[in-house]
N, C-alpha and C positions, 0 to 999 in steps of 0.2 A: 638546554632542553633535556629533561629527564628521559631515561629509557622508556618508561611507561608512556610519556607524552609522545615520544617518537613513534612508538608502536601504535598508539591511538590515532595519530595524524596519518600515518601510513595506511592503517586499516580504513580510515574514513575516506582517504583518497581513492583507494582501490574500490571500495564499495560504491562511491559516487560514479566512477567510470563504468562499473558493471551495471549500475542502475540506469544510466543513460542508454547503454546498449540494449538492455532488456526493455526499457520503455519504448525505444524506437522500434524494436522487433514486434512488440505487442501491438502498437498502433499500426504499423505497416501491414502486419498479417491480417488485422481486422479490416483495414482499408481494402486490401486486395480481395479478401473473401467477399465483402459486400459489393465491391465494384464489379466483380467477375462472376461469382458463383452463388452467393447466399442471399436470399430474399430478406427484406426488412422484417417480414412476419416471422420467418424462421429465426432470425437474429433476436427478435423480441422474445420468442418462446425459450430460446437457449438462455437468454439473460435471466429469466425467472429461475432457472436452475442454477446458473452461475452465481447469482446473488446469494444463494444458500451454501455454496461450496466452502467459503471461509468459516461459516458457522460449523459445518461438519468437521472441518480441520480441527477446530478447538474442542468439539465434543469427542472426536475420535482420538485426539492426542493428549488432551488435558493440559497442554503447555508444559509437559513434564521435562522438556529440555531445559527450562529455566531452573528447575530443581538441581539438575546436573551442574549447571553453571555456578550456582550459589553453594553447592556442597563444599564444605571446607576441606574435607579429606575423603574424597570418594574412594571406596574400596571396590574391588571387582565384584564382590557379592552384593554390595549396595547398588551399584550400577545395574547389575542383572535384575535386582528386585524392581527397580524403576522401569527397566525395559519390559519385563514380563507384565507389569501392570499396564503399560501402554499397549502391549499386544492384546491383552484381555479386553481392554476397553474398545480398541479399534475394531477388533473382530466382532464384538457384540453389536457395535453400531452398523457394521457392514451387513451382518446377518439380518438385523432388523430392517434395514433399508431394502434388502433383496426380497424379504418376505412381504413387505408392505408396499412395493413399488406401484402396484395397480391402484391401491387405495389412495396413495399419495397423488398419483397422476390425476385421479378424479377431482381433486381440489383445484386443479389448474386448468386454464383454457385449452391447453394442449397436453394430453396424457403422457407424451414422451418425457415430460419433466420428471416424472417418477422414475423412469428407467435411467435417465441421465444421473439422477441422484444416487441410484443404486450402483451404477457403474463407478461413480466417483468414490463410493464407499470402499471399493477395493483398493483405491489409492491410499486410503488411510492406513491400511495394514502394511502396504509396501513402505510407506514413509517412516514407519516405526523402526525399520531396519537400519536407518541412518540417524535416528534420533540421538542416541548416546554418543557415537563418534563425532557427529556434527556439533553437539553441545560441548564436547571436549575441545574441539578446534576453536569454537567461539571463546571458551574460557581462556585459551592461550592466545587469543587475538590473531589467529591465523587466517585473516580475512583475505589475504592475497590468494591463497589456494581456494578458499570458498568462493571468491568472486570469479575465478577462472572456471570452476565447476559450474556455477550458476549460469555463466555466459554460454558455455557449451550446451548445457541443458536447455537454455532459452532458444538456441538455434535449432535444437532437435524438436522442441515444442512447435516452433514456427513452421518447420518443414512438415511435421506431422499434420498440423492444422491446415496448411495450404494443400497438402497432398489429398487429404480426406475431402476437403471442400471441392477440389477439382474433380475428384471421382464422383462426388455427389451430383455434379452438373453434367456428368457424362455417363449416365445409365445407372448410377447407384445413389438415387435421390436421398435415401435415408442417412447417408454419411454426411450430408451437408450440415445438418444440425449437430451431429455427433462430433464434428471436428473440434467444437469448443469444450468438450469434456475429455476426449481422448488425447488432445494436445497436452493438457496439464498432467495426465497420467504418464505420458512418455517423458515429460520433464522430471517427474519424481523418480522414475526408474533410472534415468541417467544420473541424477543427483545422488541417489543411493549408491550406485556403483562408484562414482567419483569419490565420494566421501570415504567409502570403505577402502579404496585404494590409497588415499592419503592418510587415513587414520584407521588402520585395521583394528577391528574390535569384534569379539565374539562373546555372546552371553553365556553365563554358566547356568546349569540347571539348579538354581538356588533362588529362594524367595524368602526374604525376611520381612515379615508383616510390619514390624515397627518402622523400618526404613521406608517402605512403600507408603505407609500411613502418613509419615512425616512429609514425604514428597507431595502427596496428594493435598495435605493441608496447606503447604506453602503455595502450591499453584492454584488452589481453589479461588482465591481472590483475583489472581491474574487472569485465569481462564474465564471466571465469571465476568470480569470486565471486558475481556475480548469478545465473549459471546454477546454481551450487551452492545458492544461496538458494532459488530457485524449485523446485529438485529436492527439497530436504528439506521445503519448505512444501507441496509437492504429494503427498509420499509418504503422508501420512495419508489422503488421499482414496483413493489407489490401494490401500493396505492394507485400508481399510474395504470398498472395493468388492470386493476379492478374497475377504475373509473373511466379509462380512456381506451383500453384494449392493447393488444400485443404490439401493434404498429407504433403506437405512441411510446411504448416502453423502448422499442428499438431506436426511435428518433431521440428520445431523452438520453439514452445511453451514449449516443454519439457525442453529445455535449459533455456528459459526465466523464467519459473516458478521456476526452481531450483535455480536461482540466483536473478533476479530483483524482482520477486514477493515476495520472502522472505524479501529482503531489504525493499520493499515498505510496507509490512505488519507490520514489526517491527517499521520502521521509522514513518509511518503515525500515528500509535496509540500513539507513544511517542510524536509526534507533537501535538496531541490532548491535552496532559497535558501541553505542552509548551504554547499553545495559551492562555488559561485563566490565566496562571501564568504571562505571559507578559502583559496581559490586566491589571492585578492588579499592576504590577511594572512599568507601562509606565511612571510615573512621576519621577522615580529614575533610571537614566541611569547607575549608578554604579551597582545597583542591576541587571539591564538588562544585562550588560556585564558579570557579574558573573554567572547568570543563563544561558546565551548563552553558555558559556564554559562548564557548568555542563551538559546541555542537549546534547551538541555535543559530549562530552566525553562518556556519557552514551550510546549513539547510537553507537559510534565507538567501544566501549568495547564489546558490544553485537555482532557486525557484522564483525569486522576485522578478527578474527580467522576463522570464518565461510567462508568468501570469500577466504582466503588463502587455506583452506582445499579443497574447491570446485575446485580452480584453479589447485591444485595438482591432485585430484582424480576424475575429471569430467568424464573421460572415464569409470572408474570402477563404479562410482555411477550410471551413466546412464545405463550401461550394467546390473547392478543389479536391478535397479528400473524400467527400461522401456525396457525389452528385447522384440524383437531384437533391438539393438542399431541402430537408424537411422544414416546414414552416415553424418558426419559434426556436429552432435549435441554436441559432446564433445568439439570440437573446438569453436563452438559458445558460449558454456557455459564459457569457459576460457576467451574468449574475453569480454563477458558481466561482468565478475568479475572485469575487469578494470573500467567499467562504474559504477558498484555497489559501488566501493570504493568512488567515488565522490557523488553518489546518497545518500550514508549514511550521508554525511555532508549536502547535499543540501536540505533535507526535513525539517531540523530544522530552517533554515534561513527564509523561507517564513512564518512560524508560528510566528516567532519573529516580522517580518515586519507587519503582519496583526494585531498582538496584540498591536503594537505601533501606529496603525492607518495609516500605510504606505502601504496599499493594492495596490496602483497604481504601486509601485515598483515591487511587486510580479507579477502584470499583465505584466509589461515590460519584466521581466525575462521569463515568459512563452511565450510571443510573440516572443522573440528572438529564443527560443527553437523551436517554431512552424515554424518559417521561415527557420531555419537551418536543423533540423532533417528530416522531411519528404522529403525535396529536396535531402538530402544526401542518404536516403533510395532508392529513385528512381534512382539516379545517380549510386549508387553502384550496384543495381540489373541489370541495363542495361549495365554498363561497365564491369561487371564480371559475366555474366550469368552462366559460368561453375562452379563458386563457390556456386551458389544457395543461400540459406538463410544465409550462413556464411558471405557473402558479406554485408548483411544488419546488422549483428552483428558488423562488422568492421566499418560500417557507424555510429553506435551508439558511438563507441570508438573515432571516429574522430570528431564527431559533438558536443557531449554533453559537453566536456570541454570548448567550446566557451561560451555556455549558462551559465555554472556554473561560469565562470570567471566574467561574467556580474553580476550575482546574488551576488557574493562575494564583488564586487566593490561597489554595492549599499547598501548591508546589514551592513558591518562592520562599516562604518561611522555613521550609525544610532544608533549603539550600543556603539559608541565611543571606538571601539576595534581596535588597530593597527594590521596590517597584521602580523607583527612579533610576537605579543603576541598570536594571533590566532593559528599560526603555532606551536608555542611553546606548547600551550595547547594540541594540538592533536599529537605532535611529539612523546611523550613518549609512548602513546598507540600504535601508528603506528610502532614504533621501536620494541615493544614487539611482535606485530603481525608478523613483518618481521622475527624476531628471531624464532618464532614458525614455520613459513613457511619454513625457512632453515632447521630446525630439521625434519620437515615432508618430505622435498625433499630428505634429506640424507637417511632417513629410506626407502623411496620408492625404492631407487636404490638397496637395498639389501633385500627387503621384499618378493621376490618370484613372481610367476606368477598368483597365485590364487586371483581373484579380491576381493572376500569377505574378505579374510584374510588380504590382503594388505590395503583395505579401513579401516578396523577396527584398524589395527596397526597404520596407519598414523593418524587416528582420535585421538587415545589415545595419541600419541606422541605430536600432535599439541595442544590438549587441556591441557595436563599436562605442556608442555613447556610454553604455553601462560599464564596459571594461575600462574606458578612459576615466570615468568618474571614480571607479573603485581604486584604480591605480593612483589617482591624484589625491583622494581624500581618505581612503582606507588602507593604502599601501598594500593592496592585494593585486598581485601580478601573476601572469603565467609562470614566471620563474619561481615565485613563492609557492605555487601549487606543485611544481615539480619537486622543490625541496621538501615539501610536506610528504609527497609520495615516497621519496627516498628516506624519509625520517630524519632529515637534517634541520638544523636551526635556520 
């Protein structure tokens, strides 16, 4: 095992562990808030703002951290130029949101959405303080430290969210909806402090226009693609809100968070490791192909059994986690599991293309998805209004495979990976997941009617079967994962 491979495997292992913790924290905090303090209507209104937060992140930061990672020989003056560009852009976005919050709020069913967006705009300025040092840590593959920082920040966000939601239910009603905006802000503050402690960096009072322009050009395609991504992944919420109301948005989000948010959380952080690795390997296409297979398999190993379990137990899980169970939520979750299977594969390919300098291909992929998916959401909502938000989930399952096919057709030739070899690399893990799914379905048929008992029993059978099949046919064992964490062969 090469030193780079050891560092990549170690980073991926740390990122995977941190992602699991963050995913559990996010789901649990949402569960507790909904079960004890926050109404479904407030949750739906907050979702309309939350759906736009990632778009603001990209507009306010321009993805300039990627320029720092790719910079061959970053000088102090060059990094400062990129930093000041980020500060200028984020401050402009914040000021614009603050000045237009009333006008923005008038476009939504609940005017508080405008104020939530304006408050979140302040986070954009704060996160620029950690943009350069965090990118330098990513460039050096220091993901162990980054994972620890993110985990601590995740606990702070969870505590903030729960504390504000509890106050909202005890005399400070306005705070109930604000917990979903102020929690991420607290996360950013802690992340900024942690990154600066691990990688101290101070900007100089210098601005070189040529360097800033080069950085902006490099990130334009990446940021444009990310903006399109968050546009089409937010369009379903907006369509449901317009056609079926805030309560339907909240019910749909329960299914979405149970499936696609978990897939996104785990996959996107893994993609963070992949991007700097592919930057380092861009001159060696054999190594690129090898690492593409490794990253894809790692992501699939983590998520395949989870998606199978949710597909089996969606009704029991939602009934236990989000009582009372909104009608249609379990069906929507099962449908979204089909989408999640492709999304598990789809997050790694854009990271590879960007690392190889093929960001325009990523932009094309997101453009196709933007043209296909929002139109599919609207058509589904109007064609099957009786199905409600479940029709929008089916639109995901119908439309996303088209965009994924385009992505796959563009990405595999860049990595010099034949389609057959790619399918073979993921086929074994997929087969193990299918075997675990079959075992879980068989047990569900005889597990009785108690949702909690049935869910636990199916989970145990799925996990044990999956791990056994992986060890038998793929030689993936807990010991191998520990060796990967330690960077050993």
